[in-house]
N, C-alpha and C positions, 0 to 999 in steps of 0.2 A: 780683216784690216780695212782702215777707211784714211784715205790720203788728205795729208793737211793741203787740198787741192781749191778751187773756186768752188766745190760743196762744202767747204766747211770757213767758218766765221772767223780759222785762225789765220787764214792768208792777210796780204798786206790792204786787199782792198776788200770792203764787205760787198760779199757776194748778193745779198739779199738789195743793198742800194743799187749795185751795175743791173741786177737782173729786172728791175723796174724801170730802169733808165733805159735798158734798152728793149724790153717787151712794150712801154708804153711808146714807143717813139714812132714814126709815120710809118706806117706797112707800106712796101714796094708795089704801085698800082701792077697790076697784072690782067689783061683780057681774060676774057670769061674761060676762054676754050685751048689758051694758051699752055705750053709746057713749061715748067720752070726752067730759067738758063742756069748754064752751070757759072763757077763763080770765078773769075778770073785771078783772086786774090790767095785763093786756096791749091793747095798743093793737091795733083792729079792723085783720082785714089790708083790704087793697085791695080789690074785684071789677071786673077789668078787661074792658071790653067784648072782643069779639073783633074786633079791628081792628088792621091792619099799623102798625107805628113810623113814627114820621115820621120825616124826614132828618135832623133835627137827635139823635132819640134813636139811631137808626141808625149814627151818626157821620159825618154831612155828605155831602157830593158836590163832590170838586173839579173846579175849572173847567180846571185843566190838570195835566200831571204834573210835579210839583216832582222834578227829577233832579238838585240841588247845591244846599247851603247853603254860603255862604263867609261867616263872621264874620269880622267885626273888633272886639272888644271890651276897653274897659279898665275896671279893677276900679277902684273908691274906697271901701275898705272902712272907711274914717275917716267917709266920709257915706252908706254902706251905700246908694251910689248907683253906677250904671253909663252908660257910654256907647259906641254901636259905629255900626257900619254894619254893615248884612247885604244881601248878593247871594244873591237866590232865583232861580237857573233853570229854568225851564220848558220844556217842551213840550208845546203844543197837544193839547186831544183832541177838541175840535169844531172844525166849520166857522163860520166871521165871528166870531171868539173877541174880544169890544170891551171883558171885565172879567173881569180877574184879582182870586180872593179871597185874603186871609191872613187868618190870627185876630193879636190885640193885645190886651191888657190892663192897662191900667194904665200905658201907656207915652205919653212926651211925643213925640209924632213932627214930626221937625225938617223933613225933604223926603223926597219920592218922586219917584224917576227911573226912566230904562230906561238901557240898558246905552252909548247913549248919551251919556249926562247929561242929557238933554230931561224936563224937568219934566213930571209926570204929576199930572191931577187923583184924587182919593181922598177918600172918605167912611168914618165908621166907622159901622156899626150894629149894633149891642151890641156883640162882640167881635170882630166880621167886619172887615177892613179892606178896602176895594173900590176895586181901583185901576180905573181907565179907560185904556186905550187909546187913541192919537190915531186907528189906524185899525183895521179889522177883520182879524183874521190867520187864514188859513187852518189844515185840520188840520194839525197836523205841526210847524208852524213853534217855533222855537225865540227865547226869550225872556226879559231879566232883569228884575227889578225890583228895583232899590237902595234901603234904608229907611234915612234916618241916623235916629238915635233916641235918646234916654236915659231912664232910669226911678230909682224908689225901689223896687222890688217888694217886696212883701210876700209873695209866694209864689213860688213857681218856683225862684229863686235868694235863698239864704239867707246873712246876713252877721252870723256869730259870732263870739265870743271863745273862742279855743282854752286850754286850762289853764294855760299858762306866758302867759297875758295877750295873746300875739301874734294877730292878726286870721286869721278861717276863711272860706272862701267855697266854699257849694258845692250845687249842684244839686239840684231834686227835681222831676219834671215830671209821672210816672203820676198821674193821669189824661189833663189837660190843660193843664198849666202853664207847657209852656215858654214858650207865647206873652205871659207874663207877663216875658220877658226876653228873646228873639227875638220879631219880627215873623216868623212863616212858617206854611205853613198845617201846622196842629195837630191833626189826625186820625189813629185807628191806620185809614187805608188807603191810605198812601202815602207812599214810602221816598226817602229823599234820600242821595247823600253829604254829607258831615261838615266842613266845612276852616275850622279854627277857629285863629285869631291871638287869644290873651290876653294882655294886658298887665298887670303887674303893682307893687305897690312891692319895690322891693330885698329882699331874703331869702325872698321867698313865691316857692314852687314852685307850675306847675301843673299839674295831669294831665287829662288827656280818651280820648276815644275814638281808637281807631286807634293812630295811631306819631307819636311824636314826630319831627319833621322838622328843629327850629331852635330854637335856644334864643338872643335877641338882646339885648345888653347897651345899651340908649338911653345919650342922653347926658345925659338928666334925672334918672338912677339907676333909672328903673324898668327891667323885663324884657319881654321879648315870648317868648311860648311859642306854636310853631306846632305843631296837630296836625291828621292826614290820617285820618281815616276812609272809605277807598273804597269798602268794600262796603255799599250804600243800606241804611239802619235809618230808621226811624219817627222822626218828633220828639220823641217822649215819651223815646228811649233817647239823644237829644243829652243829654252832663253832662261837666262839668267840676268839679272840685274844686281848691281853691285855698289857700295857708299853709303852715307849717313843721311837715314829719314827717318821722319816723323811716321810714328804709327799707332793706328787706332783700328781694334778688333770689335766683332760683332760677330751676331749669328742670326742665319737664316734656316730656322728651324736646325738640326743637328749640323748644319753645313759653314765650316767655319769661314768668315768672310776678316779678309785684311786688306785696308785703307791705307796707300805710302804716298808719302809726298818728300823732298825736299828738306834735309836738317833746315830749321828756322819756320816752316810754315806755321803760321798761326790755327792753332787746333781748331777754331770757329769756322776758319777756309776750309778747312780737310774735312771737319764732317758735312759741310753745306755741301762739298763737290759731289760726294758720296752719300745722300740722303737718301737717293731713289733706289739704291741697289737693292735691296729686301722688294721690294714692289716691281721690279724688272725682272727679278727672279719668279719671285710668284708669280708674275703675268706669262712670262715665257713657257715656265714650268708646265702651267694650268693650258696653255696653248699648243705644247706639243705633245702633251700627254706621255713624256719620258721626263725621267728623274735626271737631276743636274748630275753629269757623268764624271766629274773629277772631285777627288776628294777634299778641295778647298776652291777658294775663289780669292786672290787677291787682285789688288787693282793699282797698279805702281805707277806714278807719276814720275817722270825722271826730265834729266835738263837738254835740251835741243834736240830732242827726240824728232828723229826724220818722217814720221806721220803722224797722224791725228791718233790714231791708237792701234794696237797690233795685239789678237786675240791668242796669244800661245796659251796651250792648253790650262786650264785653273790660273793662267796666270796673266792679266790683261797689265799691256804697259800702255803709257796713254801721256800725250804731250802735259807738259806742266803748265799750260794754257788755261787749263780748264780752273784753274785753283784762283778765286777771283775772292778780291777782299768785297766790301760795300761797296762801293764806287763802283768800281767792275760789273758786280751783280747788276746792274741797271742794264746794261748792255744784252744781258744774256736774254734771248727770245726763244729756246726751247733746246737748242741744238746741243750743250750738253748731255741732256737727258738723251738726247737721240744717238748719241757718240756711246751713253754706257750702254744702250739696248742694244745699240748694232755689236760691239764689241760682246757680249753677253751670250747673244742671238749666236754668233760666232760657236761657240762650246758645244752646241748640238750641228748646225751649219758649218763645216768648215773643219771642224776638231772632232766631234765623233764621225761624223761623215765627210770624208773628202773630197773634194773635186779628182778624179785620175786625168792629170795634166792638167795645164794651165787652160788649154782651150774649154776646160768643163768649169772655169773658175766662178761664173754665172752661180754654179748650185754652190757657192759660197755668199758670195759679196751678193749676188742678188737676193739670196734669201734675209740676210745681215739687214739690208736698207728696207726690205717688206717688213720684218718684225719691227725694226725701229719706227717705223710708222704707223704699223699697230697699237706699240706702245703707246704712240703721241696720244689717238685715239683715244684711247682707255684714260689717258691721263689728263689730258687737255681740251679732249670732246672732237666731232665729228668736222667742226667748223676748222677748229687749227689743222687737220689732220690733211683735208681738202685743199687745204692753203698753200700746204708745204710739198703735197703734191705736183700743186700746178709749179712749185718753186721747179723741182726737181724736173719735173718736164719742160719747162725753159732752158734749165742747164743744160739736156743733152741737146734741144732744140738750136744751143747757139755753137754746137760742132760743125754746123753747117752741112759741107758735103760728108765730113766723116760719119753722121748720121747714116750714111750708107752701108756704114761696114756690119755685119754681122753682132749679137749679142755675144755669141760664141769664138766670135776673132779670137786668135791664138796669140801669146804674147811672144812666142818665137817664129812665127808665119814671116814675121818683112825683118829679120836678121838681128832680132831682139829688140828690136824698137817699138813699143807699144804706141799703136795708133789712137785708143780710146778709151774711156774710162766706162761704156755703157752701161756695167755690171752695176754700180753705182747707184744710178737714176732710171736709166731705160729699166733695169733689172726689176724692181720693185712695181715698176707699171704693169709687166708683163704678168708677173704671180699676182696682182691686184686683178688685171682682167680674167686671168685662167680661172679664179675665186668668184668673178661676176658671174661668167660664162657653165660655171660647174655647179654653183649656190656652196654656202660655206658647209654642209653636211659633209657632201662629196668631196672639197676641196681638201678638208681637213681630216677625213677619213683618209684620203688618198697618200697626204702629206706623212702622216702618222707611220703609216706602211713602209714608208719610203727610209723614215729614220730607223724603223725597228728591220726593218730586211737589210740595210746598208750599214746597219751598226758594227763601227770599227772597221771598216773597208773604206773601197774607193769608188765612187759614182760618175757615173754617164750621165748625157741626158737623156740616153736611152732606158738607163735604170730608173729616173725619174717618172720618163712616161708609163713605163712597165707597173711601178707600184701602183698607178691609179688604175688600169688595166683591170689589176689582180685584185684592190680592195673595194675597186666600185662598179667596174665592167665600163667606165667610161673612158674612150680612147682620144688622147690628148695630142696625140703626134702629128696628127695635121696641123694643131696650134702651134705646139713646137717649132713643126717645120716654118711656120713661115714668121714666126717674132722669135727664134732662138737663133736658130741654122740660118734662116734668111737675114739680109740689112733692111734696114731703113722703115719706114711707118707709113698710111695714109696720109695721102695731101686731099681733103675733101673738097672741092666745091661743093655747093649747093645754092641753089635759088628756086625760087616757090612763085606760084601764082595762084589765086583764087578766080574759078571760073563755073557758074553754075552751081550746082551742087555739091562741088566736089573742091579739093587743093591739091595741085599737082605739085609735086617735090622732084627735082631733079639732082640728083647725086654723080657726079664725077670721081675718078680718083686720078690726079693730077700729077702724082710721083710718077716718075719714070722707071718702068720695069725691065729689068735686067739680067744678067747671071747673080748679082746680086741682092736686088729688092722685087720682090713679086708682086704680083697682082693680089692684093688683101681678099680676105672672104673674112669680113667683119660685120657685127651687131653694131646699130648706129639706132640709139634711141632717140624721139623728135618728142619738145614737151608745146603742143599748142596752145595759148592763151588765146580766150576769147574776151570781146568786147563788154560783156555782162558779166565777165569775172570766174567762169568757168574755165575748167584746165580739162587737157586729153591726153594722153600718153601714146605715141604711136611707138612701135616696135618694127623697124626694119634689120633687110641683110644685104648688105653690100659687097656682091662678089664681082663686080663686070666692071668694066671703063667707066660706061656711061649709064644710069638707068634712070629710067621715069618709074613714078610711084604717084597712086593716086588714091587719096585719103577724102575719108566723107568729111562735109563741110560741118561745121560748129554751130551751134544754137543761136550766134550772133558772129559779126566779122572780126576775121582774124587781128588780135592786136597783137602777138607778138609768136614767131617761128625760133624757138630756142635750140638747138643742137648740139647732144651730149650732155643735158642738161646736169645730170649727178658728176660730168668730169668723170668719166670711166675707160674712156679710149683713149690711146695714146696717137693722137694723130695733129695734123693741123687743120684748121676748119678756116675755109674762103667761104663767110656767108654772105650772102648778099641781101641785105635790107634797109628799111629808112632808118634816119637815127630816133625818132620815136620809139622805136622797136630795143635799139642799142639801148637807150633810157629807161625802158621798161625792164629789160635784161639786168641791168645795173642795180634796179632796186627789189631784185626776188630775193628776201632774207634769206628763205628756205634753200637757197642753193647757191654756196659760196663760190663754187668754182667758175658757175654762169657768170654769176655777177665780178670775179677777178678776171676771165677773160673779155668780160665786156667794157672795161674800163679803159684799153687801148683803142677801140673803133670808135668811143665814143667821145676819147679825147680829140679825134680829128672830126666827126661829125656833128655834136653837139658838147661843146667843152664846157658849157655854161652849166651842162646836168652835172659837172663834177662835184659842185658844191654838197650835193648830198651827202656824194660816196667819202668825203673830208670831215664828216661828221659821222663816218660807223663807228658801230660799237667793238669791231675787230679791230686792232692797231695794223693788223697785217695789209686789211684792204683800207684803213687810213692812208697808208704808207706808200701803197701800192699808186691811190689817188694823186698823193702828193706828188708823186714823178711824173703827170703828164698837167697838171693843172697849173704848173709855173707859167705855160705859155699863156694862161689867160688872164690878162689886165686886173680882171674884176674880182679874178680871187686870191689876189696877192695878197689883202689883208686877212683873209681868212688864214692863206699858208706860215704869215709872220707869226700870228694865235698860235698854231701849231707848234715852228718852231720854239717860241719861247714858251709855251707851257703846258703841251699836250704831256699825256700821264707816262708815255712810252717814249724812253730814250731813242728808240728805232725809228719812229716817227719822227721826234725832234730831228734827229740827223738827216734824216729825208729831206724834211723842209727846209733845214739850213742849208744843207746841199744843193738843192734847187732852186733857190733863189740865190744864192752865188752864183750858180751857172750863168745867169744874165750879171747884170748890171744894178747894183745895190744903191739905191736911192739914198740921199744923205738920210732921210727920216729915216729909214730903215736899218740904217748903218745905227744909229743912234738908239734904237730901240732892239736892237740886238747885241751891242757893246756892253751893257750892264749886265747882260746874261754869263757872255765871260767870268763873272767873278764869281757867279754864282751856282753855275751846272757844276754839276759833280760826276757827271757820266763822261766817261776818258773817251768815246768817240763823238760825241757831242760837242765837245770841248776843243777838239782837233777841228771839227767842223766850224766851228766857230773861229778859229783860229784863222783857218785857211779863208775862210769868206771875211774877215775883218783885214788879212795879211797881217797877222800879230804872231808872234814868234817870242814862245815863252824862253 
């Protein structure tokens, strides 16, 4: 699943724009040995006692093994209603089973019967539907519970109007909203096949998981669609989408592909949105060493989707905001392909192997985000991927005190309130660091063993760690303890000096260790650049609050010291060095992450040196430089040039927004006003309207 959150360009504010403005602002001064001060504008973090989670927090405890869900559902879009009958087939897990537990929320229950048609006693306890059996059943007994019901759901199943005015219905279950339209076992700790017959008014089409086996024309003018998902999946992945759709078909090998969008979507727009699908699937299948798990793969854009995307098994639902005309396509900077790669990766990580309880959600979401960035590197190169990793790092760091929460923080550990989304941005960093420490060979051997061992099951962090031990002999549990079960990240203060024939580097961990945040044990790489043009890499291991390292001097005086030059350690760096060194770091063309990180300090220490960054061939670096350069008067003409003619709409938008952040001079207004008529990018046009005070 991908939220339509600050991590997505489909929010109200450009994430990239906001990040650059934040990241390139003035850093707060801090004495070298000072501990970070708590921010008074943030809610204090909870301090939990060391105690086990409750059963509810851990995902519940099934009373029997749900093996098959057979649903017969009639949709009534005109009244935003449904009525249905669902048969839940179970196999008992305990001796003398007298009660079967389902989940139901806001449903009008009409009858509850067994497979022989006998009425069963039942009662609701919160969202638990407890069904009493007439006699105790021994372990391994098979039984069916049939529930007839109706509902006007306000979550789980959504009734909306498509752009052409026709009705559209779609589901969104994660984490636990399937119970709002299907009374069934609705926790991520059981899997069942899904046999769905959906009846709709004439003219609508129904999509669901698995394979469509039948379309039946009914005498009353309705149509019934039968879909069968034989491979068991958890209830949060049960899905339907009903409406009028434009449709295009393709093949990837023998796998049928379907691309769907609301009726009226131009064919070229639909084709362009999903043009990378085959390449994404080829990349991911090769990387995972595991065939695509489902009999087909449909990607369906729906109206007013509450997420950016949701990875229902074999059928991903997506926001229709990814459907761009030619003008809107200028604003696409690669995030659509990230979204498609993210949801496709979930077909393995999340659907084939599912997290056991939401505490382990990182095993779904961190993996999908890690793979999306891997695909970005495959499709657009190492530089682009490195800069997107920096964007994700800054999204994470902007959470302030919430960064102290662990990656494995449960969804339900705080009364159902979700405190952070670390899985999406810290998560891929954690996996990247693990690959860096293990090497790609051992890393991917462990990953493939994990997929094989947990196939069609539920996994925990311990299962993930054990897979590496079994496949490679590498013990990753200490790594997982500090980066997944612990919270926070290293805040490294670094200063250095040259003396005699050595370079002395002092590294301090300035984060505040406590019950949430550990004292980290991490590798730290330094690049030493010397005045004669030579370079040397040094690898340190940081594991104390303060450590002093003595390094050999170079063949010439030190021209620069770059900490974490490849940008592979999730950390904050407080590196003390002169302006000339920051200017040197900002010009290291082969180290994109180091250049990105240099632009903020450079804006404070040597702002005139930003002129070169404004000419960088990589548009993400030009945009980041533009976010800092507006405070440098002599660079405003160059900023105006970027606003008017940069080939990247992202850079034009940034330049316009930054120029307008101050007071536009009359000549600057005169220079920008003609662009309003010719500008094709919707985002840049909006920025120009705001800058010039024009309302269309």
